[in-house]
N, CA, C and O of each residue as an XYZ file, in Angstrom:
236
protein
N     -51.715    -27.538      4.470
C     -50.872    -26.402      4.766
C     -50.145    -25.969      3.493
O     -49.747    -26.805      2.682
N     -49.977    -24.669      3.327
C     -49.343    -24.184      2.106
C     -47.827    -24.356      2.171
O     -47.234    -24.418      3.248
N     -47.223    -24.431      0.993
C     -45.778    -24.603      0.884
C     -45.174    -23.300      0.383
O     -45.816    -22.536     -0.337
N     -43.928    -23.060      0.778
C     -43.194    -21.908      0.295
C     -41.844    -22.367     -0.234
O     -41.308    -23.392      0.188
N     -41.305    -21.588     -1.168
C     -39.983    -21.842     -1.724
C     -39.069    -20.728     -1.224
O     -39.323    -19.548     -1.467
N     -38.002    -21.113     -0.522
C     -37.065    -20.156      0.051
C     -35.763    -20.252     -0.734
O     -35.182    -21.332     -0.843
N     -35.298    -19.122     -1.286
C     -34.081    -19.086     -2.086
C     -33.086    -18.130     -1.449
O     -33.444    -17.005     -1.100
N     -31.843    -18.565     -1.293
C     -30.776    -17.714     -0.749
C     -30.258    -16.815     -1.860
O     -29.718    -17.307     -2.850
N     -30.415    -15.500     -1.711
C     -30.014    -14.573     -2.767
C     -28.835    -13.692     -2.368
O     -28.229    -13.057     -3.232
N     -28.493    -13.639     -1.079
C     -27.324    -12.888     -0.621
C     -26.460    -13.796      0.235
O     -26.962    -14.706      0.894
N     -25.178    -13.547      0.221
C     -24.229    -14.384      0.932
C     -24.326    -14.191      2.449
O     -24.707    -13.126      2.934
N     -23.973    -15.242      3.175
C     -23.960    -15.188      4.640
C     -22.603    -14.759      5.174
O     -22.407    -14.706      6.388
N     -21.661    -14.453      4.284
C     -20.345    -13.989      4.710
C     -20.493    -12.646      5.423
O     -21.252    -11.783      4.981
N     -19.777    -12.479      6.507
C     -19.769    -11.252      7.302
C     -21.122    -10.978      7.958
O     -21.493     -9.823      8.165
N     -21.851    -12.034      8.282
C     -23.120    -11.943      9.010
C     -22.925    -12.528     10.397
O     -22.005    -13.319     10.607
N     -23.769    -12.157     11.348
C     -23.657    -12.744     12.695
C     -23.832    -14.267     12.665
O     -24.526    -14.803     11.801
N     -23.203    -14.944     13.605
C     -23.247    -16.403     13.679
C     -24.681    -16.915     13.767
O     -24.999    -17.967     13.212
N     -25.537    -16.188     14.451
C     -26.931    -16.602     14.618
C     -27.658    -16.685     13.278
O     -28.445    -17.603     13.048
N     -27.387    -15.710     12.388
C     -28.013    -15.737     11.062
C     -27.461    -16.882     10.226
O     -28.205    -17.507      9.470
N     -26.175    -17.164     10.351
C     -25.578    -18.285      9.622
C     -26.200    -19.601     10.068
O     -26.478    -20.469      9.240
N     -26.418    -19.754     11.370
C     -27.028    -20.976     11.882
C     -28.481    -21.104     11.443
O     -28.960    -22.212     11.201
N     -29.183    -19.983     11.340
C     -30.568    -20.007     10.867
C     -30.627    -20.467      9.418
O     -31.488    -21.270      9.057
N     -29.723    -19.967      8.586
C     -29.670    -20.406      7.185
C     -29.333    -21.886      7.095
O     -29.881    -22.600      6.256
N     -28.437    -22.346      7.950
C     -28.075    -23.759      7.963
C     -29.272    -24.613      8.381
O     -29.486    -25.691      7.826
N     -30.047    -24.144      9.346
C     -31.230    -24.876      9.794
C     -32.292    -24.932      8.701
O     -33.046    -25.901      8.613
N     -32.350    -23.902      7.875
C     -33.288    -23.897      6.753
C     -32.794    -24.767      5.601
O     -33.559    -25.081      4.689
N     -31.525    -25.158      5.634
C     -30.967    -26.010      4.589
C     -30.428    -25.240      3.408
O     -30.313    -25.779      2.308
N     -30.094    -23.968      3.632
C     -29.573    -23.127      2.555
C     -28.074    -22.945      2.755
O     -27.646    -22.259      3.683
N     -27.277    -23.561      1.882
C     -25.833    -23.517      2.040
C     -25.159    -22.598      1.039
O     -24.367    -21.735      1.419
N     -25.466    -22.776     -0.227
C     -24.806    -22.009     -1.272
C     -25.753    -20.957     -1.827
O     -26.971    -21.048     -1.675
N     -25.168    -19.963     -2.472
C     -25.942    -18.919     -3.107
C     -26.855    -19.521     -4.171
O     -26.440    -20.415     -4.909
N     -28.066    -19.050     -4.252
C     -29.104    -19.508     -5.180
C     -29.609    -20.914     -4.886
O     -30.326    -21.490     -5.703
N     -29.252    -21.476     -3.741
C     -29.847    -22.756     -3.354
C     -31.253    -22.481     -2.844
O     -31.536    -21.386     -2.360
N     -32.139    -23.474     -2.950
C     -33.513    -23.269     -2.517
C     -34.045    -24.514     -1.835
O     -33.530    -25.617     -2.016
N     -35.091    -24.308     -1.045
C     -35.793    -25.390     -0.374
C     -37.280    -25.115     -0.472
O     -37.720    -23.967     -0.397
N     -38.048    -26.180     -0.640
C     -39.500    -26.091     -0.600
C     -39.948    -26.713      0.703
O     -39.723    -27.900      0.939
N     -40.585    -25.917      1.557
C     -40.961    -26.369      2.894
C     -42.400    -25.960      3.198
O     -42.963    -25.078      2.548
N     -42.979    -26.614      4.192
C     -44.295    -26.233      4.691
C     -44.183    -24.896      5.429
O     -43.173    -24.635      6.084
N     -45.195    -24.061      5.329
C     -45.184    -22.745      5.953
C     -45.683    -22.838      7.396
O     -46.777    -22.373      7.718
N     -44.865    -23.444      8.257
C     -45.213    -23.544      9.673
C     -44.785    -22.269     10.389
O     -43.961    -21.524      9.860
N     -45.316    -21.999     11.567
C     -44.895    -20.803     12.314
C     -43.399    -20.792     12.615
O     -42.782    -19.727     12.640
N     -42.809    -21.969     12.843
C     -41.377    -22.033     13.129
C     -40.553    -21.627     11.901
O     -39.595    -20.862     12.016
N     -40.924    -22.132     10.751
C     -40.206    -21.798      9.515
C     -40.383    -20.321      9.188
O     -39.420    -19.653      8.811
N     -41.589    -19.805      9.324
C     -41.834    -18.389      9.028
C     -41.058    -17.483      9.972
O     -40.623    -16.405      9.569
N     -40.877    -17.899     11.220
C     -40.080    -17.128     12.168
C     -38.617    -17.091     11.757
O     -37.964    -16.053     11.869
N     -38.096    -18.223     11.280
C     -36.704    -18.262     10.821
C     -36.521    -17.402      9.572
O     -35.508    -16.719      9.426
N     -37.500    -17.440      8.679
C     -37.428    -16.637      7.460
C     -37.451    -15.146      7.810
O     -36.764    -14.352      7.168
N     -38.223    -14.766      8.807
C     -38.289    -13.368      9.228
C     -36.921    -12.886      9.711
O     -36.548    -11.740      9.459
N     -36.173    -13.745     10.399
C     -34.857    -13.360     10.928
C     -33.822    -13.129      9.829
O     -32.882    -12.357     10.019
N     -33.985    -13.787      8.687
C     -33.004    -13.648      7.592
C     -33.675    -13.157      6.305
O     -33.211    -13.471      5.209
N     -34.763    -12.390      6.432
C     -35.515    -11.978      5.240
C     -34.714    -11.070      4.311
O     -35.074    -10.926      3.143
N     -33.634    -10.454      4.802
C     -32.797     -9.614      3.948
C     -31.818    -10.438      3.120
O     -31.141     -9.895      2.247
N     -31.734    -11.742      3.381
C     -30.822    -12.622      2.653
C     -31.546    -13.595      1.729
O     -30.914    -14.215      0.874
N     -32.859    -13.738      1.887
C     -33.605    -14.758      1.147
C     -34.746    -14.136      0.348
O     -35.168    -13.003      0.583
N     -35.227    -14.939     -0.613
C     -36.431    -14.581     -1.376
C     -37.452    -15.685     -1.124
O     -37.119    -16.866     -1.212
N     -38.689    -15.314     -0.814
C     -39.720    -16.286     -0.477
C     -40.839    -16.203     -1.506
O     -41.325    -15.121     -1.834
N     -41.240    -17.376     -2.013
C     -42.335    -17.459     -2.978
C     -43.324    -18.517     -2.501
O     -42.929    -19.555     -1.969
N     -44.597    -18.247     -2.694
C     -45.611    -19.257     -2.392
C     -45.724    -20.209     -3.582
O     -45.616    -19.809     -4.741
N     -45.944    -21.465     -3.256
C     -46.089    -22.474     -4.316
C     -47.564    -22.830     -4.436
O     -47.932    -23.662     -5.265
């Protein structure tokens, strides 16, 4: 399975609680923090919900 790198590029301040919880579930806490994860359907669904706050790159 392919891996993706997810980087938080915009702040979660003044966002709905649901988006904040999604970022927390992805493991993104601070600005410019990143995680390398497997591209499962669950992860891709979470990324879709916060795609305006993150940058996604294939590894």
